[in-house]
C-alpha positions in Angstrom: 44.4 166.1 107.6 43.7 163.7 109.8 44.8 159.9 109.8 42.2 157.3 109.9 41.0 153.8 108.8 37.4 153.0 108.6 36.4 149.5 107.8 32.5 147.7 107.3 31.3 144.7 105.7 31.9 145.5 101.9 34.3 148.3 101.8 37.4 150.1 103.8 39.3 153.2 103.4 42.9 154.2 105.3 44.1 158.2 105.1 47.5 158.5 105.7 51.4 158.6 104.9 52.1 154.8 103.8 56.2 155.1 103.3 56.6 151.4 103.9 54.4 149.7 102.0 55.8 146.2 100.1 54.4 144.8 96.6 51.4 142.7 97.6 48.2 141.6 95.6 44.5 141.2 97.2 41.1 140.3 96.3 39.5 143.9 97.0 39.2 146.3 94.2 41.7 149.8 95.3 41.1 153.2 94.2 44.4 155.2 95.1 43.6 159.1 95.3 46.9 161.6 96.0 45.8 164.3 98.1 48.3 167.0 97.8 51.2 165.5 95.9 51.6 163.1 93.7 51.9 159.2 94.4 53.6 156.4 92.0 52.2 153.0 91.8 54.6 150.4 90.8 53.6 147.0 89.1 54.9 144.4 87.0 53.7 146.5 83.9 55.5 149.4 84.8 55.5 152.5 87.2 52.5 155.2 87.2 53.6 158.8 89.1 50.6 161.0 89.0 48.6 163.5 90.7 45.1 161.8 89.3 43.4 158.8 91.2 44.1 155.5 90.2 41.8 152.1 90.0 43.4 149.1 90.5 42.1 145.7 89.7 41.7 142.7 91.7 45.3 140.4 91.9 47.3 143.2 90.2 50.4 143.0 92.0 51.5 146.3 93.0 53.1 148.8 95.2 52.6 152.2 96.7 55.4 154.8 96.8 54.5 158.0 98.6 56.3 160.0 101.4 52.5 162.3 101.6 49.2 161.6 102.8 47.2 160.0 100.4 43.4 157.9 100.4 43.2 154.5 99.7 39.9 152.9 98.6 39.4 149.3 99.2 36.1 147.5 98.0 34.9 143.8 97.6 34.6 142.9 94.0 31.6 140.5 95.4 29.1 143.7 96.7 27.0 145.8 94.7 29.6 149.1 95.7 32.1 146.9 94.0 30.1 145.9 91.0 30.1 149.7 90.3 33.4 150.0 90.6 34.6 147.0 88.3 32.2 148.1 85.9 34.2 151.3 85.6 36.9 150.0 83.5 38.3 147.3 81.7 41.9 147.9 82.2 43.8 146.5 85.2 45.3 149.7 86.1 44.3 153.4 85.0 43.9 156.7 86.1 40.5 157.4 86.8 39.3 160.7 86.3 35.3 160.3 86.3 33.4 161.7 88.8 33.0 159.5 91.7 37.0 159.3 91.6 37.3 163.2 91.2 34.5 164.2 93.4 36.2 161.7 96.3 39.6 163.5 95.6 37.9 167.4 96.3 36.3 166.2 99.4 39.8 165.1 100.7 41.4 168.2 99.5 39.0 170.2 101.0 40.8 171.0 104.4 38.6 170.3 107.6 39.9 170.0 111.3 36.3 167.8 111.9 37.0 164.6 111.3 34.0 163.4 111.9 32.3 165.5 109.3 34.9 164.4 106.8 34.2 160.9 107.5 30.5 161.4 106.8 31.0 163.1 103.3 33.6 160.2 102.0 31.6 157.2 103.1 28.1 159.0 101.5 29.9 159.9 98.4 31.0 156.1 98.4 27.8 154.9 99.0 25.9 156.7 96.3 27.7 155.0 93.5 26.1 151.3 94.2 25.3 149.2 91.2 22.1 148.4 93.4 21.6 144.7 91.7 20.8 141.7 94.4 23.4 139.4 93.9 27.0 139.1 95.0 28.2 138.8 91.4 26.8 141.3 88.8 24.9 139.2 86.3 27.3 136.2 87.2 27.0 132.5 87.9 24.4 132.1 90.9 26.7 128.6 92.2 29.4 131.3 93.0 27.0 133.6 94.0 25.8 131.2 96.2 29.4 130.4 97.2 30.4 133.5 98.1 27.2 134.2 100.4 28.1 131.2 102.2 31.7 132.6 102.9 30.0 135.9 104.0 27.8 133.4 106.5 31.1 131.7 108.0 34.2 134.3 108.1 35.3 132.8 111.5 36.5 129.3 110.1 37.8 127.9 107.3 35.3 126.5 104.5 36.9 123.2 103.4 36.6 123.1 99.2 34.4 120.2 99.4 32.0 121.7 101.7 31.6 124.8 99.5 31.5 122.9 96.3 28.8 120.5 97.6 27.2 124.0 99.1 26.9 124.8 95.5 26.1 121.5 94.0 29.1 121.3 91.8 32.3 119.1 92.0 35.2 120.6 93.6 37.3 120.9 90.2 34.6 122.4 88.0 34.3 124.7 91.2 38.0 125.9 91.3 37.5 126.7 87.8 34.2 128.6 87.6 35.0 130.6 90.5 38.4 131.9 89.2 36.6 132.5 85.8 34.0 134.5 87.8 35.8 136.2 90.5 39.2 136.8 89.1 40.8 134.9 92.5 41.1 131.8 93.4 38.9 130.3 96.2 41.9 130.0 98.8 42.9 133.8 98.2 38.9 134.6 98.3 38.6 132.9 101.9 41.8 134.4 103.2 40.3 138.0 101.8 37.1 137.1 103.9 39.0 136.1 107.0 41.1 139.6 107.1 38.2 141.9 107.0 36.3 139.9 109.7 39.9 140.5 111.7 40.5 144.1 110.8 37.0 144.8 112.2 38.3 143.4 115.5 41.7 145.0 115.7 40.9 148.3 117.4 39.5 146.3 120.4 41.1 142.8 120.7 44.8 142.1 120.6 46.5 140.7 117.7 46.0 137.1 118.6 42.6 137.6 119.3 41.6 139.2 116.3 43.3 136.6 114.7 41.7 133.6 116.0 38.4 135.2 115.5 38.8 135.2 112.1 40.3 131.2 112.0 43.7 132.3 111.7 45.8 129.3 113.4 47.8 131.6 115.5 49.2 135.6 115.2 51.9 134.6 112.7 49.8 132.8 110.3 47.8 135.8 110.2 50.4 138.8 110.1 51.7 136.8 107.1 48.7 136.7 105.2 48.0 140.6 106.3 51.3 141.5 104.8 50.7 139.8 101.3 47.3 141.6 100.9 48.4 144.9 102.2 52.0 145.3 101.7 52.5 146.4 105.6 52.3 144.4 108.9 49.1 144.4 111.3 51.4 146.4 113.8 52.7 148.9 111.2 48.5 149.0 110.1 47.8 149.8 113.5 50.6 152.9 114.2 49.7 154.3 110.8 46.1 155.1 111.8 44.1 156.0 114.6 41.3 153.2 114.2 37.8 154.2 113.9 35.7 151.3 114.3 31.8 150.6 112.9 
């Protein structure tokens, strides 16, 4: 099994051994798939140790514990692929044995030395399960849909609450309430996630400081703290964990 990271605008995945992961939470929906040995997911609700894929909804505080290679898939819930996974379970965290996850697990267990071929199979499988609706939110509030689109267009800077609420023609206080109701996460955390994803796309070709500045972080220390809060390990640990594949 190869170690790799793949990132594009609405989803990313990692294959590797993450033995120093800390408790964290993030905006993305997460699918963790054991490959050849069980993994454990620790949450405030308890611990799950399993050989089966585990689906984790946004904002769930969790920690991955594993000494063996496994697959972590993160998808933006405000995307058409994310809509599919968000509808797949009502539980905050659950063993997920429906075909999308089990088919990915079978691909990962098919040993191959051709990493490019395996990467293609993984991405084709992910993209085949797509809600294919036209909005950021599946049957959601049009104002928040407009806000998410505005964030996507301005990932390289901080968009103030006043600016985004005015863009959506809604008061700041009402915006915060509706945004959390529609997305399950605060506006601040959603904006940080958008900036992190933007920075991730530049980490293979730029220094950490340059990647941080490109995404609107004040400095690399702020970027590193935010990165660890969202992924459970530092940017430097991330770069050590896997060979970076940029698209």
